[in-house]
N, C-alpha and C positions, 0 to 999 in steps of 0.2 A: 311093490314100489314102482312109481311112475317113471317112465323113461324120460330122458332129457327132452326128446321131441314132444312128448305129451305135455310135459311141464311148460315148454315154450308155447305150445298151442293154447294151453289153458291160460297162461299169462297174457297172450295176445288177445284172447277173448275178453278177459277182464279189462284190459286197456281199452278195447273198442267199446265195451259197455260203459266204462267211465267217461270216455269222450262223448258218447251219445247223451249221457246224463248231463255232462257239462253244457252241451248245446241246448238242452232243454232248460237248464237253469239260467243260461244267458238270455234266452228268449223270454223266460218268465221275469227275469230281472228288468229287461228293457220295457216290458209291458207295465210292470209295477211302477217303474220310474216315470213313464209317460203319464200314467194315471195320477201319480203323486203331483206332477207338475200341474195338471189340470185342476186337481183338488186345491192346490196351493193358490192358484190364480183365483178360483171361485171364493176361497176363504178370505183372501186379501180384499177382494171386492166387497164381500159381505161385511167385513170389519170396517172398511172405509165408509160404507153406507151408515153403519152404526155411529161412527165418529162424527159424521156430518149431521145426523139426525139428533144425536145426543152429545153436544160439545163437551159436556161436563165429564165424560168418560174418555175423551180423546187421548188423554195422556196415559191411560191405562191400556190402550189398544195398540197392537203392532200391525200396521197396515202399509202395504206398498203398492196397492193396485187401484185402478180407477175404472176398470172395465165393467160394463153392464151387458147382460146378454138378452137377446130377444127384444120384445116390445114392452117391457116393463117400465116402471117409472124411472126417470133419469137419475143419475148420481152426480156428485160433485167432488172434486179433489183440487189441490192447489196447483202443483206442477203437473198433475194428472187429473184435472177436474172436468166435470161435465155439467152438473146441474144441482141446484139447491133443493129440488123437489123430490128427493128420494123418498120412497115409501118406508115407513118405520117398520123394521123387522119385528116379528113376534117373539123370536127367541131372545132371551136375556143375554147380554154380552158377558163373556168371562172376564173377570177383573183380577188383577194381581192383588196380592195381600197388601193392605195399607199398614201392616205392622212391622215394616222394615226398620230395624234398629238404627238409631242415629239420625233418622230423617223425620223432621216434624211435619205436621199437617200444613203449617204455614209455608214451609219450604216447598211442599208439593203444589200448593195452590199458586205460589209465586211462579214456579216453573211452568205450570199449566197456562197461567195467564200470559207469561212471556211468549210461549210457543204459539198460543192463539193469536196474540198481537202480531207476531211476525207473519202469520199466515193470512189473517183477515184484514190487516190494516193496509189500505190502499192510499193513504194520505201522503205517504212518502213520494215525493216527486221523482219521476223517472226521466232520463235524458230522451230527447226527441230523436228518433231514428229517421234519417232522410228518406223521402219518398219521391220518385220521379214524377214530375208534374209538367203539364204543357204551359204555354204562355198565359193561359187563362186561369191557371192554378188548379186545373182538374187533374186527378190522378191518371197516370198512364198505365193501362193494363196490357199484359199481366204484371202485377206486382210480384217481384221475386224476393222471397224471404228464405232464410236458412242457407246452408252451404253444403256442398258436396252431396253425400247420399241423402241428406235431410233437406235438400232444396225443394221448396214448394212454390208453385206459381198461383197467385190469387187471380182468378179470371174475372170474378164479379163479386162485389160486396153485398148486393141484394138490397132489400128495403126492410125497415124496422117495423115490426108488429109489436106494439106495447101492451095490447090487451087481446087475449088473456095473458096474465103475467108468467105463464109457463114458457114464453118465448124469451125470457131473460132470467138471469140469476144475479146474485150480488157481484159476481166476477165476470160473467160473460153475457153478451147479447147474441141471440141466434137470429140473424137477419134472413128472412125468407128470400131465396134466390142466390144466397151466397154459394160460390162455386170455386173450388181450388183443385189443382192437379199435382200429382207427384209420381215419381218412379218408385216401384217397390217390387219385390220378388213375385213372379207369376205363380198363380195357383194351378195353371195348366202345364207349365214347363219349368221344372226345378232349376234348369240351367239358365233361364232367361229372366229379365225384368220387364215389367210392362207398366203402362200408364194407368193410374187410378184417378178417377174423378170423384171428389167428395162434394156433396151438395146438401143444402138445408131446404126442405120443402114445406109447404103449407099443409099441415095436418089437421087444421081446424082447432081442436082444443089444445093441441101441443105440437111442436115441430116434429117433422120426420127427417131423420138423418139417413142419407142414401150414399152408398159408395158403389161405383161401377168400374170393373176392370175392362181395359180395352180389348183383351182377348176373350172376354165373356160378356159381350154387350147386352145379351138378352137375359142375363141373370144378375140384376142389381141386388145389393144387400141393403136391408133397411132395419132401423131400430129407432127407439125414442131418445137415444143419446149418442153423441159422437163416439164415445168410448165403446158403447155397446155394438155399434155397427162394425167398427174396426176389429173388435174382439172376434167376431164371426170369421173374419178373414184370417186373423192370426191363428185361430184354431185349425183352420184348413191347412195353412202353411206348415204348422207344427205337425199335423197328422201326416203331411207329405214328407216329413223327415227333414225339413229345413230348420236350421238353428235360429229361429226368430224368438223374440221375447214373448212370454205367455200373456202379457197384457200391455196396453199402450195408452198413452194420454190422447184421448180423442181430440181435444182442442189443439194439441201439438201436431197430430197427424193431419188435421184440417188446416193448420196454419193460423188458427185463431189466437194462440198464446203469444205470438210475436208482437212486440210493442208497436211496431209500425202498423200492424193490422188493427190492434186495439184502438189506436188513435184515429185511424181512418174510419172505423165503425162509429166511434164516439162523435165524429163530425157529421154523420148521416142525419137527415131530417128525423125528428121525433125521438132521437136518442134520449133527450132529457125527460121524456114521458115514461121511461122505464123506471118505475118506482123502487124496485128492489136493487137495481144496479147502482154500484158505487163507482162514480167517475174516477178514473185514473188521473192524477195530477202530473204535470210535466214541468221539466226544468227548461226555461226559455234559453235560447243560445246566449243572450247577453248575461243572464245569471250564471250560466255554466262557465262563461269566460271569466267572470269576476271570481268565481270559486277557484278556477285554475290559477288565476293570477295571485290570489291570496295564498294558495298553497305554495306557489313558487317563491313568493316573497318570504313566507315563513321558513321555507327550506333554506333560502339565502341567509336569513337572520340566524338560523340555527347553525349554519356552516360557519358564519363569521364568529359566532360565540364560541364554537369549538376551536377555531383557530386561535382566538384570544386566550383560551384556556391553555392550549398547547404552548403558546409563547410564554405565558406566566410560569409554566413548568420549566421552560428553558432558563428563565431568569433565576429561578430558585436553585 
């Protein structure tokens, strides 16, 4: 029979072995978790490319990413879009079963059309966001859009290249010479933030999107889409252990998705020659005022009606 000392020693050995095994499992878990995040980001992007290339299956896909990696063909998304020229994938998309009980095919078609209409319809006028201009009406640079951590400074709008048509999509124009700057976590120092400069360059057949970090001036990142170039940076930040998102909207990171920038680009020379691009419509200040006045009048009438009803209840 083992003595108490031997039993204690044996128990201590087992505890140490269990703790070592626990550390191994934790490391393995963290590694798997990291790989899953990368795989999810790539899967989201792949599904997004399918939904843009094949709109008829968009309602059957679950996508939340807009990122494209490397110098492949650009991709497009709505709040996270880049380009309408995505290359059609060869793998067939996985579709959910259409045999859901209680849901007719007409209902599915209606929902799909409603969703596509919300996403693609740019005919709804948007309010005009104020832009600082000089006495001659020229835009004062830098244009500042966004707030707080998402503040972006538009340093230059660039010039519009309308042919080839890879320099624009139905939702965005990619002006050559466009340049913006923003602060974002550093790839060199996890405790610091640094200035990133996002640019659109002339790549001949298609635009080249370039982002340069101030603390890495000799190592610019390039891709054929704004989301693709920022994804390279996010991958590095994530690998460094920073809690950043696995994918980002390229137009948003560039500042191109802000309405003030959209309007400014639409006012550039040759914007009307971009055949695929759908011009955003705007609500004029006078129209906006009339709408607000009508809303106030309607609210007053409703309030007066409610008071009349209350008085009638008192009389009864």
